[in-house]
Structures are given as C-alpha cells and as structure tokens.
C-alpha positions in Angstrom: 0.3 -0.3 0.3 1.5 3.5 -0.8 0.5 6.4 1.6 -2.2 7.4 -1.5 -4.0 4.7 -1.5 -7.0 3.8 0.3 -7.0 3.0 4.0 -8.0 -0.8 4.2 -10.7 1.1 7.8 -12.5 3.6 6.5 -12.3 5.8 9.2 -8.6 5.8 9.3 -6.9 9.2 8.0 -5.1 8.9 4.9 -1.0 9.3 5.5 -0.8 12.3 3.4 -4.0 13.7 4.4 -3.1 12.9 8.0 1.0 14.5 7.6 0.0 16.9 5.7 -2.8 18.4 7.9 -0.1 17.8 11.3 2.3 19.8 9.6 -0.8 22.7 8.7 -0.8 22.5 12.8 3.2 23.6 12.8 2.0 27.5 12.2 0.1 27.1 15.6 2.2 25.1 17.6 5.3 27.3 16.3 4.6 30.8 16.7 3.1 30.8 20.1 6.8 28.9 20.8 8.3 32.0 19.7 6.5 34.9 21.4 7.3 33.1 24.6 11.3 32.5 23.6 11.5 35.5 22.1 9.3 37.8 23.3 10.2 41.4 20.7 7.8 39.5 18.6 5.0 38.6 20.5 3.6 40.9 18.5 4.8 40.0 15.1 3.8 36.2 16.2 0.0 37.5 17.3 -0.1 38.8 13.8 0.6 36.2 11.7 -0.7 33.3 13.5 -4.0 35.1 13.3 -3.2 35.4 9.5 -2.9 32.2 9.7 -5.1 30.8 10.8 -7.8 33.4 8.2 -6.1 32.1 6.0 -6.7 27.7 7.7 -10.7 29.1 7.7 -10.5 30.3 4.2 -9.7 27.1 3.2 -11.9 25.5 4.8 -14.7 27.1 3.5 -13.4 26.9 0.3 -13.5 22.9 1.0 -17.2 23.7 1.5 -17.7 25.5 -1.1 -15.7 23.1 -3.7 -17.5 20.1 -2.7 -21.0 21.7 -3.1 -20.0 23.3 -6.2 -19.3 19.3 -7.5 -22.8 18.2 -7.1 -25.7 18.8 -9.8 -27.9 21.3 -7.9 -25.9 22.6 -5.3 -27.2 23.6 -2.2 -27.6 26.8 -1.5 -27.2 26.7 2.6 -24.1 25.2 2.0 -22.9 27.8 -0.9 -23.9 30.5 1.2 -22.3 29.1 4.5 -19.1 28.1 2.8 -19.0 32.0 2.2 -19.0 32.7 6.5 -15.5 31.1 7.6 -13.5 33.9 5.3 -15.9 36.2 5.6 -15.1 36.4 9.6 -11.8 35.6 9.3 -11.3 38.5 7.2 -13.5 40.6 10.1 -11.5 39.4 13.0 -8.2 40.4 11.3 -8.6 43.9 10.9 -9.3 45.2 14.2 -6.6 46.5 15.4 -3.0 45.1 16.7 -4.1 45.8 20.8 -7.2 43.4 19.8 -5.1 40.9 18.9 -6.7 38.5 21.5 -10.0 38.9 21.1 -9.0 38.4 17.6 -7.4 35.2 18.2 -10.6 33.8 20.4 -12.3 34.8 17.9 -10.6 33.2 14.9 -10.7 30.2 17.5 -14.1 30.2 18.1 -14.7 30.4 14.6 -12.6 26.9 13.9 -15.3 25.1 16.6 -18.1 26.3 14.8 -16.8 25.4 11.4 -16.2 21.5 12.6 -19.4 21.1 14.9 -20.9 22.1 10.7 -18.2 19.4 9.4 -19.6 16.7 12.1 -22.9 17.7 11.9 -22.7 17.1 8.1 -23.6 13.8 6.1 -21.4 12.7 2.8 -18.4 13.4 4.2 -15.4 10.4 4.3 -15.8 7.9 6.7 -12.4 9.6 8.3 -12.9 13.3 7.9 -14.7 14.5 10.9 -11.3 12.5 13.1 -8.6 14.2 11.5 -11.1 17.5 11.6 -11.1 17.0 15.7 -7.2 16.4 16.0 -6.2 19.2 13.8 -8.7 22.1 15.4 -8.0 20.9 18.1 -4.1 21.7 17.6 -5.0 25.1 16.3 -7.3 26.2 18.7 -5.0 25.1 21.4 -2.4 27.2 19.5 -4.6 29.6 19.4 -5.3 29.9 23.2 -2.0 30.6 23.8 -0.9 32.6 21.1 -4.0 35.2 22.7 -2.8 33.8 26.7 1.2 35.1 26.1 
C-alpha cells in the first residue's frame, strides 16, 4: 500500500492527508513558542498567527464550497455558509493590533464552529471527523496560547 492508497479501515485518515494536516499545525503551535522564546517578536507572532488562522478558515470554507459546487444541484445554503469562514476571518484580522487576544479567540471560536458544522454534515468521508477533531484541537491550542502570551 502506498501513501495515496485508500486505507483498509474507512475511518483511518489517509497517511498523506494526516501528514499534511499535522504539518499545517506547525505555525499554530510554533508561533506562540516563538513569542515565548523571543518576547520582542510577540506582536509579530500574534499577527502572523491571526493571519495564518484566517487563511486556514478560508481554506476550510473553500473546501466546503468546492464540494458543494461539484454536485449537480448545489445546496444554496451550503454555498452561502461556505463563504462565512472567509468573511468572519477577514473581519477578525481587521481588528486593531491591541485587540490581538480577542482576534485569536474569535478565530479559535470560528474554527470550532466550522468543526461542529463538519461533524454534523452527511456525505463526508468517514475519516474526516477524526481528522478535523485532531487539527482543530491543535489549532485552537495554538490560538489560545497565542492569546495568552
């Protein structure tokens, strides 16, 4: 079996997907560590963390939009809701720098809301909820650490 082969258990996250997903946690977890290690970079680290979280939220919404438009008759609600993560993320990154704690907490909340949507959505691969739980937990941990540093 290669990394791209389907897993034997349909609840096992494909290795390639898991590896790239876990790699995507590096900025979420590394930036707060950087802020603790080099306090002079704390403001930059918060900004970079917020921007990265906004990109990831937009990515999640885009993935949902792409899945919806691949159907013969896309659900208009799914199309509309899939745009929300990008708009919410954009609004949060526009907060002034002195509100970085609120910004990071809001981005974490938006990731959790997207997770709830994913967990309640039919038709996604059986392994997807497990992946989203792992990745959302890592992202929220990093955002919480960033908000507290």
